[in-house]
C-alpha positions in Angstrom: -15.8 -0.2 14.4 -13.1 1.3 12.3 -10.4 -1.1 13.6 -12.6 -4.1 12.8 -13.2 -2.7 9.3 -9.5 -1.9 8.8 -8.5 -5.5 9.9 -11.3 -6.9 7.8 -10.1 -5.0 4.8 -6.5 -6.2 5.2 -7.6 -9.8 5.6 -10.1 -9.4 2.7 -7.2 -8.1 0.5 -5.2 -11.2 1.0 -8.2 -13.5 0.8 -9.4 -11.9 -2.5 -5.8 -12.1 -3.9 -5.5 -15.8 -2.9 -8.9 -16.7 -4.3 -8.3 -14.6 -7.5 -5.0 -16.3 -8.2 -6.3 -19.8 -7.3 -9.2 -19.2 -9.7 -6.8 -18.1 -12.4 -4.0 -20.7 -12.0 -5.4 -23.7 -10.2 -9.1 -23.8 -11.3 -8.6 -22.1 -14.7 -11.5 -19.8 -14.1 -10.1 -16.6 -15.6 -13.4 -14.6 -15.5 -13.9 -15.4 -11.8 -10.3 -14.5 -11.2 -10.8 -11.1 -12.9 -13.9 -10.4 -10.9 -12.3 -11.3 -7.6 -9.2 -9.2 -8.3 -11.4 -6.2 -9.4 -13.1 -6.4 -6.0 -9.9 -5.6 -4.2 -10.2 -1.8 -4.6 -13.8 -2.0 -3.2 -12.2 -2.8 0.1 -10.6 0.7 0.1 -14.0 2.3 -0.7 -15.5 0.4 2.2 -12.8 1.6 4.6 -13.0 5.2 3.4 -16.8 5.2 3.7 -16.7 3.7 7.2 -14.2 6.4 8.3 -16.3 9.2 6.9 -19.5 7.8 8.4 -17.8 7.4 11.8 -16.3 10.9 11.7 -19.5 12.6 10.4 -21.4 10.7 13.1 -19.6 12.5 15.8 -16.5 10.5 16.5 -13.3 12.3 17.4 -10.3 11.3 15.2 -7.8 8.9 16.8 -5.3 6.4 15.7 -7.9 4.2 13.9 -8.8 7.1 11.6 -5.2 7.9 11.0 -4.4 4.3 10.2 -7.4 4.2 7.8 -6.0 7.2 5.9 -2.5 5.6 5.8 -3.9 2.3 4.7 -5.8 3.9 1.8 -2.7 5.8 0.7 -0.7 2.6 0.7 -3.3 0.8 -1.3 -3.5 3.5 -3.9 0.3 3.8 -4.3 1.4 0.2 -3.7 -1.7 -1.9 -4.3 -1.2 -2.6 -8.0 2.5 -3.3 -7.4 1.7 -5.7 -4.5 -0.9 -7.5 -6.7 1.6 -7.9 -9.5 4.3 -9.2 -7.1 1.8 -11.7 -5.5 0.6 -12.8 -8.9 4.2 -13.5 -10.1 4.9 -15.4 -6.8 1.7 -17.5 -7.1 2.2 -18.2 -10.8 5.8 -19.4 -10.2 4.9 -21.5 -7.1 1.7 -23.1 -8.2 1.5 -22.9 -12.0 5.1 -23.4 -13.2 5.6 -19.8 -14.2 9.0 -18.1 -14.4 10.6 -16.9 -11.2 9.4 -13.4 -10.3 11.7 -10.5 -11.2 14.0 -9.3 -8.5 15.3 -5.8 -7.9 18.7 -5.0 -9.5 21.5 -6.4 -7.4 23.6 -3.3 -7.3 25.2 -0.4 -9.1 23.2 2.5 -10.5 20.2 0.3 -11.5 19.7 -0.6 -7.9 20.1 3.1 -6.8 17.4 4.1 -9.4 15.1 1.3 -8.2 15.5 2.5 -4.6 14.9 6.1 -5.5 11.7 5.0 -7.4 10.5 3.1 -4.3 11.3 6.1 -2.1 9.3 8.4 -4.4 6.3 6.0 -4.1 6.6 6.3 -0.3 6.6 10.1 -0.6 3.6 9.9 -2.8 1.8 7.7 -0.2 2.7 10.2 2.4 1.3 13.1 0.3 -1.9 11.1 -0.3 -2.3 10.5 3.4 -2.2 14.2 3.9 -4.8 14.6 1.2 -7.1 12.1 2.8 -6.5 13.7 6.2 -7.4 17.2 4.8 -10.5 15.8 3.1 -11.7 14.2 6.3 -11.0 17.4 8.2 -13.0 19.3 5.6 -15.9 16.8 5.6 -16.1 16.7 9.4 -15.9 20.5 9.6 -14.9 20.5 13.3 -11.1 21.1 13.7 -11.3 20.1 17.4 -12.4 16.6 16.4 -9.8 16.2 13.6 -6.6 17.7 15.3 -5.3 14.2 15.9 -5.4 13.4 12.2 -3.2 16.3 11.4 -0.7 15.3 14.2 -0.8 11.7 12.9 0.0 12.7 9.3 2.7 15.1 10.5 4.3 12.3 12.6 4.3 10.0 9.5 7.0 12.2 8.0 9.4 9.8 9.9 8.6 7.1 7.4 9.9 8.8 4.2 12.8 10.3 6.1 13.9 6.9 7.4 13.2 5.3 4.0 15.6 7.8 2.5 18.5 5.8 4.0 18.2 3.2 1.2 18.4 5.3 -1.9 21.0 7.5 -0.5 23.2 4.6 0.6 22.8 2.8 -2.8 23.7 6.1 -4.5 26.7 7.0 -2.4 28.0 3.4 -1.8 26.7 1.3 -4.6 27.2 -2.4 -4.4 28.8 -4.0 -7.5 26.3 -5.9 -9.5 26.5 -9.7 -9.1 27.6 -10.2 -12.7 30.6 -8.0 -12.1 31.7 -10.0 -9.1 32.0 -13.3 -11.0 
């Protein structure tokens, strides 16, 4: 059940975004667009509720529950940013808007950008731990939630691997494109 809900939430995210932007830019229905885009966070509530119900109903934690916690964390930390990015792309492609902003090309501005992205990844990791600990507490049976703790611990690889980018842009900054011309 959790896998189906997780997949449904991911598909629902992109469907709601597409319909929200189509309503805004193609159909000129701003109110409908706002309602559709405000429904996006409800998908996270649905996923969290399903995970809690499943675990409280006696399920032993496994990859599905760990992925649900990670997905929720990603949505909380990167959801708004992803929506802004998709909005800018859609506006540019279908409504003649300006090209979406790009990250700095190089130098210290790019290094600062990469460090900010890495801090968001760390925040998502910390939130995943918070969700895992909340699920563990709600279930109240450590033998059924041991997997969640191991899953969250193993996710440490992600911020560690992602550290490559800010460190490399800090130690070996590329020259900004304007300086190369």
